[in-house]
C-alpha positions in Angstrom: 0.0 0.0 0.0 2.7 2.5 1.0 6.4 2.5 0.0 9.0 1.6 2.6 9.9 5.3 3.3 6.3 6.2 4.0 5.8 3.1 6.2 8.9 3.9 8.2 7.6 7.5 8.6 4.2 6.3 9.8 5.8 4.0 12.4 8.2 6.7 13.6 5.3 9.2 14.0 3.1 6.6 15.7 5.9 5.8 18.3 6.6 9.5 18.8 2.9 10.5 19.3 2.3 7.4 21.6 5.5 7.6 23.6 3.6 8.2 26.8 1.0 5.5 26.1 1.7 2.0 27.3 2.1 -0.6 24.6 -0.7 -2.5 26.4 -3.1 0.3 25.5 -3.8 -1.2 22.2 -7.1 0.6 21.7 -5.5 4.1 21.9 -2.5 3.1 19.8 -4.8 1.5 17.2 -6.9 4.6 17.0 -3.9 6.8 16.4 -2.5 4.4 13.8 -5.8 4.4 12.0 -5.9 8.2 11.9 -2.3 8.3 10.6 -3.2 5.8 7.9 -6.2 7.9 6.9 -4.1 11.0 6.5 -1.4 9.1 4.5 -4.1 7.6 2.2 -5.2 11.2 1.4 -1.6 12.1 0.4 -0.8 13.9 3.7 2.6 12.4 4.3 4.6 15.3 5.8 6.0 14.6 9.3 4.3 17.7 10.7 0.9 16.9 9.2 1.1 13.3 10.5 2.1 14.4 14.0 -0.8 16.8 14.1 -3.2 14.0 13.0 -1.8 11.7 15.6 -2.0 14.2 18.4 -5.5 15.2 17.4 -6.5 11.5 17.5 -5.2 11.3 21.1 -7.3 14.3 22.1 -10.5 13.1 20.7 -13.1 11.8 23.2 -12.9 8.0 23.1 -14.3 5.1 24.9 -11.0 4.0 26.4 -10.6 7.0 28.7 
């Protein structure tokens, strides 16, 4: 779906945005990953845009909080 460079960027941004979220919090991390993938699928693959999308996903009201 994405090239290796984009995939690496997505992983790096996910880890950065979720650095304070335990790995065991799979719901939160999955939600962030989903939002990052949505942004990338729309062609938004700059680091800053992805960080913003990831942080916005963390700030959305969710059922895991």
